[in-house]
Structures are given as structure tokens and as C-alpha cells.
N, C-alpha and C positions, 0 to 999 in steps of 0.2 A: 298571252305568250304574243312578245310586241311582234305582230307577224309580217311580213315584208313582204303579203301575196298579189301576186298584180290584180284582184278581184275581178278575172274573166270568169265564165263557165270555159269549164277544161275542157270541154268538148268545143271552143273554136274554130270554125273554118280556115278559121288565114295561118293561127299559130300550128295547127294539126295539119297545114297543109306545106308550110314551111318546113316546122320537122320532118316530113317523106322525103322532100328535095333534099334537104341535107344530108341524110342516109343514103337515098339514092344517088348523090356526090358522092361523098364517104366513101360507099362502096363501090362506086368507079376507079377512085384512089385505088383499094383495097385489090380490087381484081387487077390493077393493073402492075402492083404492087406484086404480088404472086407471078403475076408472066413474067414478069422479071427477074424473081426467085429459080423461076420456070425454067428460066432460059440458061439460067450459073448455071444451075445443076445440070443439064446436057452440058454445058461444058466439060464444066467437069470431069462428065463420066466419058466423054469423047478426051478429055487429054489420059483421064485412067485409065482407060480405055490401051491407047498407043503406048503408054509407058508398059502396060503387064504386055503390050507385044513386043518391047523393044524388049523387052528384058527377058525373055524364054527362053532365049537361048541360053546365057548366061545362068540362069533357073538347072538348066539340064546340066553345064560343067556345073554346078554346086552340087547338083544329088546325086553326079558320075562321084564325084572328089569326097563327098559324105560316104557313100556308099564303102570305096577303096579305103578313107576310113576306119569305117567302121570294121571291115573284114583283118584288118592290120588289129583293129583292137582288138577285136577278135581271140585271133593266134595272139596274141601277149596274152592275156589278161584269161585266157582258159576259159572261152565263152564266159565272162560275167554279163549280167543284166546294167554295169552304167548306165550304157547308152537309154537302155530304153526308162530306166527310169526319170531322165532326166527330160527326157518327151514326153513320160506322161503323167508325171505329176500325182503317180497318185501312190506312193508308197504308204506304207505302212504309219513312218512317220507323220508326216505332210498329207496325205492323200483326202485323210478320213475325218477331218474336220464339216464341221457341221457349214462355214462355209465355204467348200470346197476347193479351198488354196492345192496347191503345191509345192512341189521346193524344186527348185531350176540346181544344173549341176553343182552349179559354184555354189550352192546352200543359201543364195534370197529367196527368202520366200513371195509366191505369186497370190494374190487373193482375185480371182475373174471368175466372179461369181451373178446368176440369174436376178433379175429385180424382184426382191422379197414379197410374196405374195401380200401381204398385210400393206405393204406399200404401193403398190400395182392397185388394189382395188381401192384407197385413199385418191391415191393419180387420178385413177377413169372416173371414180365413180364422185366425187367434188369437179374433175374441168366438163361431166357431164351438167353434173349443176350447175357451173357459171355460165355454161352455152347455154341453159333454160334461161339462167335468169337476165341472161342478155336479153334474149327473148322477148323475153315478159318488159321488160325499158322497152320494146317499139311499141307501146300500145298507144292511140291519141292520143289519150289522158295523161298521157307523162308528161310533158312539159309543162303547165299551167298548174298539172291534179297532184306532183311529188312535194310539192310542199305543203297547202294546206291540210291536203288530205292522208300523206302519210308523213312525213317528217313530224309538224305542227302538232298532231296527237299524239307522236309515240313518247313527245318529250311533255304534251303537258299535264301530266299529274306528276315532273320529274321537280326536282328543285332549284327555284328561279337560277342557281349559276351553269344549269345544264339546260334550260330553254336558251340561255343568251348563248351557249359556246352554239347549238346546234341552229340559231336563228343567226349565222354565220353563214353556213348552209343554205338556207333558207332564202337569206341577201344574194347570194351567189346564183342562186337558182332561180327568183324572180324576176332579175334583171337581165340574166340572159336566158331563161328558155332552152331554147333552140341547140345551143353549144351545152349545154348543160345535161339533155336530155341525150342528143348521142351519143355524146363523151363515155355516160353511163350502158351504152348499150356497146361501145369499142371497147372497151375496156374488159367487160365482162365478159364477150367474147372472145377475145386476145387471149385470156388466161385461159380461158378452157381449155382454148384450140394446140394452147401455150403444153400447159399440165398433158394434153392428152398426143401430142407431136415431141415430146420430149421425154424416154421413158429411162434414162438412167443419165448418169454423167452431170456436169456443171449449167446445162442448158435447163433440166430436168430440175437440179437445186435449185436457180436462180424463177423458174413457174412458184416452187411453194414458195419465195420468199416475193416473190411479186402478186400472190395469193395473200400472204403476211398485209401486205401495205393496206392492198388495199380493200382487204378484210376492213379494218381497221378503221378507215377512212370512211367506210357505211355503218362500220359499229357504234361509231363516236358523232358518226355525227345525222347519220338516217337512223340509227334503234335506237338515238338518245339513249350509248351503252347499256343496252339491250331489258332496259327497264331499271338496271338493278338498284339505283339511288330511288326508285318510284316505289310507294306502298302497296300493300297486295306482288310482291316477288313470291313469283312460284312456277316451278317444271311443264306444269299442268298448260301453261299461257305462253308457252317458245323461253323461258328462260333460259341459258344466263346473253339469245339472242344469236339469230341465225347466222347473223355473221361475223361472232367470235367464234363458232364451231369451224366456220373457214378457215379461220385463223390460227386454227390449234388447225387442221387436216393441213395448210400448208405448212408450217414448220415442221411437222413429223417428214414430209414430203421435204423438207430442204436442211436435213437432219445426211450425214455423210453415211455413203451409202453402208459403211462399215458398222455402222450403228444396227440395222437392219441383221446382223450375222448373228448376235448369237438372242437368246427369251428375256433382255434385262429389259430391250424398248418394252416390248409387248408388258410384260409387269409391269414398267411405269405406267404407262398406258391403262391399264385395268385396275390399275389402283386407285389410280387418279381419277380415273372411272367412279372407282364406289366408294371415296369421300364424296367426290361433287352430289351422289345420290341420296347418299346420307344426309349432305347437307339441307337439298331440297326437300327431301323426306323432316327434316326438323320444322322448315318455314312451311310445310304444308300441316303439320301439328300444331303449331303457337292457336292456343287458345287468341281472340280475338280479330284476326283479322279477317274473317269471313267466311273460310273456306270451309267452316262446320256448321252452317246456314246455308238453308234450301232456302223454303222461304217457312219458316216460322207459323205466322197466323197471316188473314186475308188481309188485305191491304198493306200490309207491310213492304218496305221492299226487300226482292232478291237476295238470295248472298250472293259473292260474289264472282262464281265458277257459272250458275244461272246466269246472273246480268252477258257474262261474258259470252257463252256459247247462246242465248238469244239475242244479241246483236252481232254474233258472225252471223244467223239468221238468216236475216235481214240483210245479208251481202247480198244485191245482185248476180244470182246464179240458177244451173235448172232446176227446175221446182222439188223435185225428188228429190235432191241433194238438199235445197231449204228445208221440206218437210222434214227429216231424218234428222236436220243438225234440232229444228223446231223441238220435235221429238224426244230429243237427248231432255233439251232443255227443261221441258215440261217434266221430265222423270228426277231430272236430277231438284227440281225447286220441292218434290214432296220427298224425296230420299237425300237432301244434302248430307243427312251425317255420314250414311253406308256409302256414299260416295266419294265421299274425303278420307273415312277411315279407310278404304280398299286402294282408294291412293296412296295414304301415308304407309300402309302395310309394303305395296307393290316397290316405291319409291326403297322403302329398308331395305327389305329382302333382295332385290335387285344389287344396291350400294352392298351389303356383306359380300353377296355371291363375289362380286368386280372385287374389292375391297382381299378375299384370302388371296387371290389371283393362282386359284388351283381351275385346273385345264377344266375336271368337269362341273364343275361350279360355276366358272367363267361362261363357260357353251352352254350349259340351260340360262343361265341369265343371261346370254344377248341374242337365245331365240324368244326366251318370255318378252325380254327388252323392245327386243324389234316390236313384236306385236301388239305390247303398250305404244310405244310410238308410232302404229299405224293408225291403233283405235283413237290417240287424242287425235293426231294430225285429222281423223276424217271428222269424230263427233267436236270438239273442239276449236281448232285453229280451222276447220271449215278447208281445207288444203292451201288455203293463204292466198293465194293466188286470182282470187275471182274478184267483180268489184272494178274491173281497168284500172287500178294503180294498184293491183300484184303485185313488188318488187321480187317474193320469190317465193320457193313454195312450205315458207316458216321455217320450225328449228327440225320438228321430229323425223325429217327423210337425213341428216346429216348426222342427227343424234345416233341414228342408227347404222351407220353409215361407220360412227368411231365403236357401238360396242362389237359389230363384227371384226372391223378392225383388229381390235384388242386383244380377241382371243385368236383370230389367225394369227398375228405376231407372234404371241402366244405360245403356241404351237407347232405354227410352220415357219419351218424356216430357208431362208436359201438354196437353191439345189444348185450342185457346182455346175459349171459352165464345160460345155465339149472341150477336149483335149487342144482341137486348131487352136479357140479362144485363150486357154492357157497360154498357150504358145505364143501368140499375135501379144499378149499383154504382157509376157518375160520379154518379146523385140521390142517393143516399146522403150524397154526399160536398157537390153541392151542390143539392139538392133542386128539380132542373130532370128530373124525370122524367117527367113527363107532357109536355113539350118537345121533349124525345128520343124519344121511341118511343110516343105515345101508344096507339096498337092493340094495344103486350105482353103477353100474359095475367103477371097479379098471381104470382108466386115466395112473396109473403113467406104466406099461406095454408100453403104447402109446408116454410115455414121453420120456421113457430111448429110447425108439427104436430110437423117431427121434432125440434125444444125441447121441446116439452111430452112425448116417448117420450122422449130420455134423461134430463128430470126422473122419466119413470118409472121408468127403469131405474137412478137413482141412488135412490128411494122405498121399491125390492127390496133392494138394499145392504143401506141401514140397515135395515133389518124386522130383517134378522138382527145385522151388525154391533152394534146398540145394546144387546139381550138379551144377547148376549155380551159386551160392554166394561162391561157393569152387571154381570153373571157374576162376570168376572173379579177387580172389587173385592170381593167378596163372601170370607174369607178361611176360610169353612165349606163344607162340601162340601154339597151338593142330596140331599135325603130321599129323594129316587129310588133311591140306591145301597142304601143300608138296607133300604127296599120289597124290592133286588132279590136282600138274601141274604136277611134274613127274611120277609119281608112287610110289610105295612102293622101301622099299630096296629091293634088292637080296639077298637072304644067300648062299652063293657057299662056295667048300672047294677046294681051288688052292693054290697051292704054289705059290708066289711071287714072281719077275726073277730080278735077285742082277743089282746093279747098281753101280759104281762110279760118283759121282759128288763132287761139290764144293759148298758151300752154301755163301745168298748172304754177309762174314765175308772172304771169301776166305777157307775158311777149309775145307778140305777134308770128304764129308760124304759116307756111303758105307751099304747098306741094312743091312751088316752083323752086322754096329757096331751101330743101329737103335733098334738088339737083344733085347728084355726083357720088351719091350713097347706094348701098340698097338699105330698103324700109320695112322692116317687117309692122302692118298697123293692125291693130284687133282694135274689139268693142269692150267699155268694163262702165259695171255700174260704181261710181265714184262711195256710193254708202254698203255696196254688199257687203258681206260676212260671210259666202258662203265659197261659190264657185270662181267670182269675176281675184279673190286673193288665190287663189291657187295655179290661175290663166299669167297673173302678173309674175307669179315666182317660175313658175316655166318660161318667161321672158329672160328673166332675170339671170336664169341657169344657163339658157342659150350664148346670153348673151359673152358670159364665160364662156362658154365650151368655143367660141369665137376668135379667143386670146389677144394675139395682135391684130388680126381683122374685125374687132372690135370697132374700128377708128373707122372706121369704113362703111361705119354699119347704124342706123336710129331705129332706135326702140316706140314705137309711138300706139298708145294707146285714144280710142274716140269718146268721149263721155256719153253713155247709153243714158245717159238717168234725165226724167225730162223736167225733174221737180229740182236736184240741187246742181245748180249750173255754176258757182263761184267758185273758183279757182281754186280759193280756200278747203274746200272738200275736196278737194284733188289731191294736193298736198298734206292733209292728215290721212288719206287714205296711205299716198307716198310712204309717210312714219309709220305709219301703222304697221307697213309691208317692209320697209328699209329698203326703198329704192332713192331716196334722197340723195345719196350717192354716186346714183349708177352713172355716169357722165353721159350717156345717148340717149339717157330715155325722158322720152318727153308724153305730156298725157294732159291730151287736148280737150279744150271746151269753148265756149261763142254762148251766142243768143239761141234761143229754143229753134228761132227761122234756119238760123245757122247751121243748128248741129242736125233738124229734119233735111238740111239738104245735102249735104254728107250721108246723113242716112242712107237717104232714096238711093245715093251719089254709086254707093259701093252695097246696095241690096239690103240691109243688113233691117231690117224687125226689134222697131220696142215698142214694148204695149205695159199695161198694168196688168200684173197676173190678176184673177178673181181674187176679189176682197181688197183688192189696192195695197194690200204689204207690202207688197216687193215685183219689182221690174222685170218681165223675160225679154231677153234680148238676143237677139244671134252672137252664136259664139262660136269665129273663123279670124284664122289669119291669113290676110293679103302680105306675096312679097314680092315685092317690087324693084326692081332694080335701077342702077344707076340713071336710065337716059326715065325713067316714069313709067313703065312699061308692065301691067304685073304678070309676074312668070310661076306663081306656086299661091294653091290655092289650098291652108289647110282647116280642118275642122279643130276646134281648139275644145273641144266640151271636155273636162276630163274623164268623162266616164264615174268609175270603180275611182277613179281621184285615187287614187295608193302611190307610193313613192318614186314603185317601181315607172309606174303607167305616164305618172310625170316627168319623170325624170326621163322616157321615154319619147316624151315629146317634147321638151327641150331641144334630144340629136335631132328629132326629124325638123325642127324648127332651125336648127342650129347651118343643118346639110343644105336644107331650100336656100338658105340664104348666104351659103358660097356658092352655092347653083347661083346664085341671083348675080353675086358678083364677079364670077367666070361668063358669065351669055354676056355683059356689057361691052 
């Protein structure tokens, strides 16, 4: 896979420190947002209290008028119960339905129901999972380890087009590891808080939509479509991907609340679950996929399940857990056929039970399926979040939640709301709440609080998403990568030593002739084919980043090869690296005496390596201002020399040159 990782160790202290600092700063922003929302809530409550107090006299008058009207109506109609029917909404015609609806005096149907139990289970369960996932994203290894240790391995066995698609995220992540890792933290914490804070209404449904959108991004780019295009697809390994299950749950939460008022949603959910499990049973039983094989004979490769379990046992984790998983791997190796036969039968039986949509069968399937999920979660998926780069507990916990939610949706419908809530629902349509239920407590403060809490959760999500969206538009890598490789630029204030050399075209160049411009000066071997071409390209990229300011800058390299001194060698290097058209590029050489003078003056070391095959020389860059003073010293060693690290150094060099221009 054409990876774009930084090449740094995931525990690089510079990046880890910057990541924690970014989380701290963004956390302070979130605290400020929460304080503002809390202040807004207090203001709203104060205004609500004032309005309720000012309307107390009017409410008393309304109660008196309503009482007089009720007495007159009773006398005129011989004591009929019309008024109570309108107020209670629980008559035989309309009050006994499963949704808990009532019927108003004018015949308009009012549906004021509590949140469906199955919806509540999904909303709270997956809200907590999102919070856990956000917490896992705070692990120190996430900025540098996410690409090479999570995304690329997930796509390694997928088709090439999937690898290229996922590589777009790897590129963005490796170029901007700090904002990307921080964004994943706050987006997932924000979605989790959103689902928990908004139990009903449009805010709640929008939380479900947010879960779907972010889940799809993770499923496609982070999980390589859950591995569905890779060979060896199996439910035991987590197919079709945890993030897709988050999408399913989010879509269910986003449904109109009336969709939960009948058993139709529950039947659809359990039947789809049944069809899915039957398909997984068929894949598990398919010959030639390696699942019927444990370890047929000594010296042969282990079967697919055995290999997976043994790989998980090697993950960094408590010893007793690794021993448990390793023991199951040994058992699978010895009894591969029996283990796979059990998996096939279990998946097929669960699928048939769910597909039947019969409550008793679905209840048994939900219980047995949950137990099977927990067993697989421990013995095969190894909890999913060990190793320092685990991003979620994998797919078995979300799968178990969907099993149970399907059964609950099939058997438990939402209860009718209290009468005063039904009256207020009617009042929102007809404006008669005071007359219908003058003494009922107001639900508006609770609704306002939940709305503000959901808005706060959305703000948390945006705190992570906005900086990441901005960073994704930047084609150049963050300077933090170059700092992690070589350290930051050192600020100095030293007089640059004069020199007299010739450039690649044979023209004389002195330091005095470059006065009035900022100069980036380094040392390159003109016949080098490894590190020096990388440094030259970094200088070229920095020149492009300067844009119009490049006219005030000179990019200068001094020959660091004591044998190949002629300008022709420098010209060949330029043509090889496509530098001949860079107007402000100067590659300087001279006699060996002249070069040695410059090397000593600028502290450069040049010597033959062991065996004399290559030249070892200093790799750094001096940034000189327009008055001829060295302002910055940068280590130009490309380190792992990945595209991200090269691009990052280019940004750092460009920033240093801009600083030298401004200091002039």
C-alpha cells in the first residue's frame, strides 16, 4: 500500500506533547462554550420565572372562568362527561392505542408519547460507546500510529482501489497528525454527549444523523469498508465493521418518533438481523476459506481463525488476558473443524430465530446472541482496544446492543405520556394549555435545557471538526513533524562569514553580492543519490511556499564533495533534480582550498566515509537575513525522508525565511 506515514515512532515525545497540549487548549475552549451555554440557561430560567409570575393572575382568572363554564355546561347537558373527555384524552375511541394518543374536544388526534424503550437503549448505549471511543482516541500513540498501525493494516488485504481510497485519509492524517487526532477525540465525544443529552425531538434525531455521517467516514476510510471487500470476511472477526453498526444505530435513532409507536420497526430490525446472520453463516461454512482448518499437521500454516487469535494474543495487554486468548488459539488449532462447525450452527440458528420475528424465538436469540458476542469479544477480538492504538471495542458490543434493541422494539411499545403532557402537546397546536391544564408543571424549562445541552454537544463536535477541515485543505505538512525529526529551528544572531565561490554556471558569487535578500544556505554533495536530493527538493518546495516573497530570497547550496569540484557536476545535479529553472537557486563550488575555508567558517564537517565510497557531511541550513546575519539554524537531516517529513521541513524553512525577511 502506498503509505504516507511520517516514519516516526508513535511514541515520539515532541508529537505526543503537542497532541496533549492541543487537547488541553481545545478543552479550555469547550469549557468556555459550556460556561456560555450555562449562562444562557440561567437567563432563560430567569425570564421564564418572571413570565410565569406575571401570568399567575391571568391563570387564576382563567381557572375561574373555566370553572364557571364547566358548571354551566354540566347544568345544560345534564352532567355529561364531554369536558373530562377533552381533558383526559383517554376515551375508548382514542385513549387505548399503543402510542398513548388522546383525542381533543375538536376531534384532532394528539400523539404525546414517552420515548420508545428500544430507541432509548440504542441512544444511550451507542452514546456511551461514542464517549468510550473518544476517550480511546486520546491515547498518546494516536497522532503517529493511526495511519501505519490501524488504517493501513485494515486495508492491506483489500483491493487496490480500497487501499488508494483509504490512503487519502492516511495522507491527511500523516500531514496533520495533531489536528486529525484531536478532531477524532472531540467529534466522537461530541456525538456521544449529543445522543445522551437529547432524548427526544429534532435535536435527538439530528444526533442520530451525526452518528451516521461520522460512522460512514470511519467505516469507509478508517476500516476499509469493514473488510467486506477483503478475502476471509467473517462475523467472528467483526464483519461488517463496528462503524457500520454505529451507522445502523444512528439511522434508527434518526427515525421519526412515530415509527417506534408500532411493532413494524421492531419486526424489520430483527428480520434484517436474521438475514444478515444467515449470510454470515453461509460465508463461515463456505469451503476453501480457511475456517474449517485448525492446524492440519505439524509444520503447516494455521487456519484463518487460529492465526487471527494468535495475532491478537501478541497485543500488548495484561498477561492473564493474553494467556487466555493464546489458550483459545491453541484450542482452535487442535479443533478447527469443531470450532467452525459450532460457529456455523450458532450463526444459522440465531439468524433463523431473528428472521422468524416471533417474540419467544427472538428473545432466546437475543440472549444467546449476546452471550456469543461476549465470548467472541473476549476470545477472538481480544476486547479490541488494547495495544495503544485501539480505537473502539470492536463490533461485538454494538452487535449485542442491536440484538437486544430488536427484541425490545418487537415486544415493548412506548407508554402513553401523562395527561398534562398530552394537554400541552394539544396546546402547542391550539394554544389552549392554560385552559386545559392550568395546574400542570411546565415542561418548557426541561425542553430548553435539553436543547441547550444538545447545542453544547454540537459545539464540542465542531471544536474538533473545524480545525481538521481547515488543515485538510493545506497541501503542506505541519511543521511539528520536522520538529519531531530534527528539533525546532534555533534562533541565533551571528554575523555570517564572507565567502567567494562560483555557481553552477561559473559566475562568481560572494556573500556581499547576496546582501538585501534573505539566504537559505546548506551543504550538498553533487554526486550524492540518497540524502542530498531530498534536501534539494525541500529547498525547492520552500521556495514555492514563499510565493511572491521568493523574489527576496536566495536558495544557496555549497558543494560538500572534495573530489568532484567542477561546475559541470553541479549542473548535472540540478538537471537531475529539476532545479535548473529555479531562478533563485545557486549551487556554489570553487577550489578545494576555497571550499575548505567556507566549511570551517560555517562549522561544516566533510569527510570520506569508511571505505571511501561516500562523503559524510553536515546536514543543516543557515537562514541569513538581508544584512548578512544568521538568524536561524535548522537541522536539514531528512530522517525517515517520507513525503510528510519532507513537506514539513519545507514549511519550517519557509517560515524561517519569512522571519528573516521581517527581521531585516
